[in-house]
VMD Tcl script that draws the C-alpha trace (Angstrom):
set ca {
  {-44.92 -43.06 20.93}
  {-43.94 -42.99 24.54}
  {-45.75 -43.98 27.70}
  {-46.12 -40.43 28.95}
  {-47.94 -39.54 25.75}
  {-50.36 -42.42 26.33}
  {-51.16 -41.89 30.01}
  {-49.89 -38.41 30.79}
  {-47.50 -39.36 33.60}
  {-44.59 -41.64 34.31}
  {-41.73 -42.35 36.67}
  {-38.15 -43.32 35.87}
  {-37.23 -46.91 35.07}
  {-35.35 -47.13 38.38}
  {-38.35 -45.91 40.34}
  {-40.65 -48.29 38.47}
  {-38.36 -51.14 39.56}
  {-38.48 -49.94 43.15}
  {-42.26 -49.90 43.01}
  {-42.37 -53.42 41.62}
  {-40.02 -54.61 44.36}
  {-42.20 -52.95 46.99}
  {-45.29 -54.81 45.77}
  {-43.35 -58.07 46.19}
  {-41.62 -57.42 49.50}
  {-43.91 -55.09 51.45}
  {-46.31 -56.95 53.79}
  {-48.84 -54.17 53.12}
  {-48.99 -55.39 49.49}
  {-49.59 -59.06 50.35}
  {-53.11 -59.05 48.89}
  {-53.24 -60.64 45.43}
  {-55.22 -59.36 42.45}
  {-54.90 -55.72 43.48}
  {-53.93 -52.66 41.47}
  {-51.43 -50.89 43.73}
  {-50.79 -47.15 43.47}
  {-48.59 -44.63 45.26}
  {-49.72 -41.40 46.80}
  {-46.76 -39.13 47.25}
  {-44.06 -37.15 45.52}
  {-42.48 -38.99 42.63}
  {-38.69 -38.96 42.62}
  {-38.84 -38.14 38.92}
  {-41.90 -37.20 36.93}
  {-42.67 -36.17 33.39}
  {-46.09 -34.62 33.38}
  {-49.23 -35.27 35.37}
  {-49.03 -37.07 38.70}
  {-47.31 -40.42 38.85}
  {-47.39 -40.67 42.62}
  {-44.15 -41.55 44.33}
  {-42.39 -44.69 45.48}
  {-41.68 -43.00 48.78}
  {-45.34 -42.12 49.24}
  {-48.12 -44.20 50.70}
  {-48.93 -47.44 48.91}
  {-52.68 -47.90 48.49}
  {-55.14 -50.24 46.82}
  {-56.56 -48.53 43.77}
  {-59.65 -49.45 41.76}
  {-59.44 -50.84 38.24}
  {-60.64 -48.72 35.35}
  {-63.39 -49.95 33.08}
  {-60.81 -50.50 30.34}
  {-58.84 -52.91 32.54}
  {-61.97 -54.79 33.53}
  {-63.05 -55.33 29.91}
  {-62.50 -59.03 29.08}
  {-62.08 -58.43 25.33}
  {-59.33 -55.85 25.98}
  {-57.70 -58.24 28.44}
  {-57.65 -61.03 25.87}
  {-56.18 -58.72 23.23}
  {-53.49 -57.60 25.67}
  {-52.65 -61.21 26.47}
  {-52.56 -62.21 22.80}
  {-50.34 -59.28 21.80}
  {-48.02 -59.86 24.77}
  {-47.64 -63.54 23.96}
  {-46.90 -62.68 20.33}
  {-44.13 -60.33 21.47}
  {-42.46 -62.82 23.81}
  {-42.96 -65.91 21.62}
  {-39.41 -65.77 20.18}
  {-37.99 -65.91 23.71}
  {-40.08 -68.90 24.82}
  {-38.44 -71.38 22.44}
}
mol new
graphics top color blue
foreach p $ca { graphics top sphere $p radius 0.5 }
foreach p [lrange $ca 0 end-1] q [lrange $ca 1 end] { graphics top cylinder $p $q radius 0.2 }
display resetview
């Protein structure tokens, strides 16, 4: 099962890295606790609209699923279980 099947859009791994770097280095993204999105043409796109790293960075709102504390705890628990072997 791939990401694009889950959410309907994606960008390349390289572009995802560029986006992550932008949220770290761009003064516009200095605000913490924000869900950043891109409004522009993606350099590579599967289906749907994944925005674009070269587009405008903007503060997006969280979905109800992200705001759900039970889902957040499950995500944390599953993530920790996955990385546990690497934390030793």
